[in-house]
DSSP file (Angstrom, degrees, kcal/mol; ACC not computed):
  #  RESIDUE AA STRUCTURE BP1 BP2  ACC     N-H-->O    O-->H-N    N-H-->O    O-->H-N    TCO  KAPPA ALPHA  PHI   PSI    X-CA   Y-CA   Z-CA
    1    1 A M              0   0    0      0, 0.0     2,-0.3     0, 0.0    46,-0.2   0.000 360.0 360.0 360.0 133.9  -69.4   56.4  -36.7
    2    2 A H  E     -a   47   0A   0     44,-2.2    46,-2.2    40,-0.1     2,-0.5  -0.726 360.0-153.7 -93.9 141.4  -69.3   58.2  -33.4
    3    3 A V  E     -a   48   0A   0     -2,-0.3    17,-0.5    44,-0.2     2,-0.3  -0.976  11.9-171.8-118.1 121.7  -68.3   61.9  -33.3
    4    4 A Y  E     -a   49   0A   0     44,-2.9    46,-2.6    -2,-0.5     2,-0.4  -0.863   7.8-158.4-111.9 144.4  -66.7   63.3  -30.1
    5    5 A E  E     -aB  50  18A   0     13,-2.4    13,-2.8    -2,-0.3     2,-0.6  -0.987   2.0-161.6-123.7 132.7  -65.9   67.0  -29.3
    6    6 A V  E     +aB  51  17A   0     44,-3.0    46,-3.0    -2,-0.4    11,-0.2  -0.949  22.2 171.1-112.1 115.7  -63.3   68.0  -26.7
    7    7 A R  E     - B   0  16A   0      9,-2.6     9,-3.2    -2,-0.6     2,-0.2  -0.960  34.0-113.7-126.9 138.4  -63.9   71.6  -25.7
    8    8 A P  E     - B   0  15A   0      0, 0.0     7,-0.2     0, 0.0     2,-0.1  -0.481  38.2-109.4 -71.7 143.1  -62.3   73.7  -22.9
    9    9 A R    >   -     0   0    0      5,-1.9     3,-1.5    -2,-0.2     5,-0.1  -0.357  15.7-126.0 -68.3 146.6  -64.6   74.7  -20.1
   10   10 A K  T 3  S+     0   0    0      1,-0.3    -1,-0.1     2,-0.1     5,-0.0   0.766 113.1  54.9 -66.4 -24.1  -65.6   78.4  -19.9
   11   11 A D  T 3  S-     0   0    0      2,-0.1    -1,-0.3     1,-0.0     3,-0.1   0.398 111.5-122.2 -89.1   5.1  -64.4   78.3  -16.1
   12   12 A H  S <  S+     0   0    0     -3,-1.5     2,-0.6     1,-0.1    -2,-0.1   0.757  74.1 128.2  58.3  28.0  -60.9   77.0  -17.3
   13   13 A R  S    S-     0   0    0      1,-0.1     2,-0.2     0, 0.0    -1,-0.1  -0.648  78.8 -64.6-109.2  73.5  -61.3   73.9  -15.0
   14   14 A G  S    S-     0   0    0     -2,-0.6    -5,-1.9    16,-0.2     2,-0.3  -0.508  71.3 -57.7  93.0-159.5  -60.7   71.2  -17.5
   15   15 A V  E     -BC   8  29A   0     14,-2.9    14,-3.0    -7,-0.2     2,-0.4  -0.896  31.3-129.6-131.0 161.7  -62.5   70.1  -20.7
   16   16 A N  E     -BC   7  28A   0     -9,-3.2    -9,-2.6    -2,-0.3     2,-0.6  -0.931  13.6-152.1-108.1 136.8  -65.9   68.9  -21.7
   17   17 A L  E     -BC   6  27A   0     10,-2.7    10,-2.4    -2,-0.4     2,-0.4  -0.955  21.5-171.1-106.0 119.1  -66.2   65.7  -23.8
   18   18 A I  E     +BC   5  26A   0    -13,-2.8   -13,-2.4    -2,-0.6     2,-0.3  -0.918  18.6 136.9-117.3 135.9  -69.4   66.0  -25.9
   19   19 A S        -     0   0    0      6,-2.2     3,-0.5    -2,-0.4   -15,-0.1  -0.940  52.9-132.9-167.6 150.5  -71.0   63.3  -28.0
   20   20 A G  S    S+     0   0    0    -17,-0.5   -16,-0.1    -2,-0.3    -1,-0.1   0.643 107.7  66.3 -75.9 -17.7  -74.4   61.9  -28.8
   21   21 A A  S    S+     0   0    0    -18,-0.3    -1,-0.2     4,-0.1   -17,-0.1   0.609  82.3  91.2 -78.8 -14.3  -72.8   58.5  -28.3
   22   22 A L  S    S-     0   0    0     -3,-0.5     3,-0.5     3,-0.2    -3,-0.1  -0.559  84.4-122.0 -86.5 149.0  -72.2   59.1  -24.6
   23   23 A P  S    S+     0   0    0      0, 0.0    -1,-0.1     0, 0.0    -3,-0.0   0.862 112.0  26.4 -57.3 -34.9  -74.9   58.0  -22.0
   24   24 A F  S    S-     0   0    0      2,-0.0     2,-0.2    -5,-0.0    -4,-0.1   0.443 104.4-122.1-110.4  -0.4  -75.3   61.5  -20.6
   25   25 A G  S    S+     0   0    0     -3,-0.5    -6,-2.2    -5,-0.0     2,-0.3  -0.043  86.7  41.5  89.8 -35.8  -74.3   63.5  -23.7
   26   26 A R  E     -C   18   0A   0     -8,-0.2     2,-0.3    -2,-0.2    -8,-0.2  -0.998  59.2-169.6-148.7 140.5  -71.5   65.3  -21.9
   27   27 A L  E     -C   17   0A   0    -10,-2.4   -10,-2.7    -2,-0.3     2,-0.4  -0.956  18.9-133.9-126.6 153.3  -68.7   64.6  -19.4
   28   28 A W  E     -C   16   0A   0     -2,-0.3     2,-0.4   -12,-0.2   -12,-0.2  -0.892  20.1-169.1-104.2 135.4  -66.3   66.9  -17.5
   29   29 A Y  E     -C   15   0A   0    -14,-3.0   -14,-2.9    -2,-0.4     5,-0.0  -0.990  19.2-172.5-125.7 133.5  -62.6   66.1  -17.3
   30   30 A G  S    S+     0   0    0     -2,-0.4   -16,-0.2   -16,-0.2    -1,-0.1   0.635  78.8  48.3 -92.2 -19.1  -60.1   67.8  -15.1
   31   31 A D  S    S-     0   0    0    -16,-0.1     3,-0.5   -17,-0.0     2,-0.3  -0.709  97.9-100.8-116.3 168.8  -57.2   66.0  -16.8
   32   32 A P  S    S+     0   0    0      0, 0.0     3,-0.4     0, 0.0     4,-0.3   0.002  90.6 104.0 -83.2  31.6  -56.3   65.6  -20.4
   33   33 A D     >  +     0   0    0     -2,-0.3     4,-2.2     1,-0.2     5,-0.2   0.298  44.3 102.7 -92.1  10.4  -57.6   61.9  -20.6
   34   34 A A  H  > S+     0   0    0     -3,-0.5     4,-2.0     1,-0.2    -1,-0.2   0.886  80.1  51.1 -62.6 -38.9  -60.8   62.8  -22.5
   35   35 A I  H  > S+     0   0    0     -3,-0.4     4,-2.4     2,-0.2    -1,-0.2   0.943 108.9  50.6 -65.6 -48.3  -59.4   61.6  -25.8
   36   36 A G  H  > S+     0   0    0     -4,-0.3     4,-2.6     1,-0.2    -2,-0.2   0.892 110.6  50.2 -58.6 -38.2  -58.4   58.2  -24.2
   37   37 A Y  H  X S+     0   0    0     -4,-2.2     4,-2.9     2,-0.2    -1,-0.2   0.908 108.9  51.2 -68.3 -39.0  -61.9   57.8  -22.8
   38   38 A A  H  X S+     0   0    0     -4,-2.0     4,-1.6     2,-0.2    -2,-0.2   0.915 110.7  48.9 -63.7 -44.9  -63.5   58.5  -26.1
   39   39 A K  H  < S+     0   0    0     -4,-2.4    -2,-0.2     1,-0.2    -1,-0.2   0.915 114.9  45.1 -59.2 -44.2  -61.2   55.9  -27.8
   40   40 A F  H >< S+     0   0    0     -4,-2.6     3,-1.6    -5,-0.2    -2,-0.2   0.924 111.2  51.5 -66.6 -41.1  -62.1   53.4  -25.2
   41   41 A F  H 3< S+     0   0    0     -4,-2.9     3,-0.3     1,-0.3    -1,-0.2   0.781 116.3  41.8 -67.8 -25.5  -65.8   54.2  -25.2
   42   42 A S  T >< S+     0   0    0     -4,-1.6     3,-2.4    -5,-0.2    -1,-0.3   0.027  74.5 128.6-106.6  27.0  -65.8   53.7  -29.0
   43   43 A R  T <  S+     0   0    0     -3,-1.6    24,-3.3     1,-0.3    25,-1.3   0.779  77.8  41.7 -58.0 -27.7  -63.6   50.7  -29.1
   44   44 A S  T 3  S+     0   0    0     -3,-0.3     2,-0.3    22,-0.2    -1,-0.3   0.286 115.1  56.6 -99.9  10.6  -66.1   48.7  -31.3
   45   45 A H  S <  S-     0   0    0     -3,-2.4     2,-0.3    20,-0.1    22,-0.1  -0.943  87.9-103.3-135.1 153.1  -67.0   51.6  -33.5
   46   46 A D        -     0   0    0     -2,-0.3   -44,-2.2    19,-0.2     2,-0.3  -0.609  47.0-170.2 -72.6 143.2  -65.1   54.0  -35.8
   47   47 A A  E     -aD   2  64A   0     17,-3.0    17,-2.9    -2,-0.3     2,-0.4  -0.968  26.5-152.8-138.0 152.2  -64.8   57.4  -34.2
   48   48 A V  E     -aD   3  63A   0    -46,-2.2   -44,-2.9    -2,-0.3     2,-0.5  -0.999  14.6-166.0-118.8 126.7  -63.8   61.0  -34.9
   49   49 A I  E     -aD   4  62A   0     13,-3.2    13,-3.4    -2,-0.4     2,-0.5  -0.969   4.7-167.4-119.8 119.3  -62.4   63.0  -32.0
   50   50 A R  E     -aD   5  61A   0    -46,-2.6   -44,-3.0    -2,-0.5     2,-0.5  -0.914   6.4-155.1-109.6 131.6  -62.2   66.8  -32.7
   51   51 A V  E     -aD   6  60A   0      9,-3.0     8,-2.9    -2,-0.5     9,-1.5  -0.911  14.3-164.7-107.9 123.9  -60.3   69.0  -30.2
   52   52 A Y  E     - D   0  58A   0    -46,-3.0     6,-0.2    -2,-0.5     2,-0.1  -0.757  10.0-137.1-107.1 153.0  -61.4   72.8  -30.1
   53   53 A D    >   -     0   0    0      4,-2.3     3,-1.1    -2,-0.3    -1,-0.0  -0.355  42.8 -85.4 -90.1-174.0  -59.6   75.8  -28.6
   54   54 A E  T 3  S+     0   0    0      1,-0.3    -1,-0.0    -2,-0.1    -2,-0.0   0.805 127.7  55.2 -62.8 -31.4  -61.2   78.5  -26.6
   55   55 A A  T 3  S-     0   0    0      2,-0.1    -1,-0.3     1,-0.0    -3,-0.0   0.548 119.3-107.2 -81.5  -6.3  -62.3   80.4  -29.8
   56   56 A G  S <  S+     0   0    0     -3,-1.1     2,-0.3     1,-0.3    -2,-0.1   0.632  73.8 137.1  92.8  16.2  -64.1   77.4  -31.1
   57   57 A N        -     0   0    0      1,-0.0    -4,-2.3     2,-0.0     2,-0.6  -0.709  60.6-112.8 -96.1 144.9  -61.6   76.5  -33.9
   58   58 A V  E     +D   52   0A   0     -2,-0.3    -6,-0.2    -6,-0.2     3,-0.1  -0.671  38.7 170.5 -76.2 120.9  -60.6   72.8  -34.4
   59   59 A I  E     +     0   0A   0     -8,-2.9     2,-0.3    -2,-0.6    -7,-0.2   0.597  63.3  17.0-108.9 -18.1  -57.0   72.5  -33.5
   60   60 A D  E     -D   51   0A   0     -9,-1.5    -9,-3.0     2,-0.0     2,-0.4  -0.978  57.3-162.6-155.6 143.4  -56.6   68.7  -33.6
   61   61 A T  E     -D   50   0A   0     -2,-0.3     2,-0.5   -11,-0.2   -11,-0.2  -0.993   4.9-167.1-130.1 131.0  -58.5   65.7  -35.1
   62   62 A H  E     -D   49   0A   0    -13,-3.4   -13,-3.2    -2,-0.4     2,-0.5  -0.956   5.3-159.9-116.4 129.8  -58.1   62.0  -34.1
   63   63 A E  E     -D   48   0A   0     -2,-0.5     2,-0.5   -15,-0.2   -15,-0.2  -0.945  10.5-169.2-107.5 130.9  -59.5   59.2  -36.2
   64   64 A H  E     -D   47   0A   0    -17,-2.9   -17,-3.0    -2,-0.5     2,-0.4  -0.975  12.1-150.2-127.9 124.9  -60.0   56.0  -34.4
   65   65 A A        -     0   0    0     -2,-0.5   -19,-0.2   -19,-0.2   -20,-0.1  -0.758  35.7-103.2 -90.3 134.2  -60.8   52.7  -36.1
   66   66 A G        -     0   0    0     -2,-0.4   -22,-0.2     1,-0.1   -23,-0.1  -0.265  24.9-151.8 -56.1 139.7  -62.9   50.3  -33.9
   67   67 A D        +     0   0    0    -24,-3.3     2,-0.4   -22,-0.1   -23,-0.2   0.626  64.3 100.3 -89.2 -17.1  -60.7   47.5  -32.6
   68   68 A F        +     0   0    0    -25,-1.3     2,-0.4   -23,-0.0    -2,-0.0  -0.586  49.0 177.1 -78.2 129.0  -63.4   44.9  -32.3
   69   69 A R        -     0   0    0     -2,-0.4     2,-0.1     0, 0.0    -2,-0.0  -0.969  28.5-118.2-131.5 144.5  -63.4   42.4  -35.1
   70   70 A E              0   0    0     -2,-0.4     0, 0.0     1,-0.1     0, 0.0  -0.527 360.0 360.0 -82.1 152.8  -65.6   39.3  -35.6
   71   71 A F              0   0    0     -2,-0.1    -1,-0.1     0, 0.0     0, 0.0   0.421 360.0 360.0 -77.8 360.0  -63.9   35.9  -35.8
């Protein structure tokens, strides 16, 4: 299972998408499409996407079941 974190940036310019499953560990997003990218990147794996506020509290959780199925 892949675990993703969406955290606001300290400079208030978008969000960081953080995960050990990403090729570089962290991505910067200026728009709110970080959740969509995490769902797309984990399309063949189950994933949990946690959205944090500026205080570090979890404000939303998305669970994504992998769409890829064997025939």
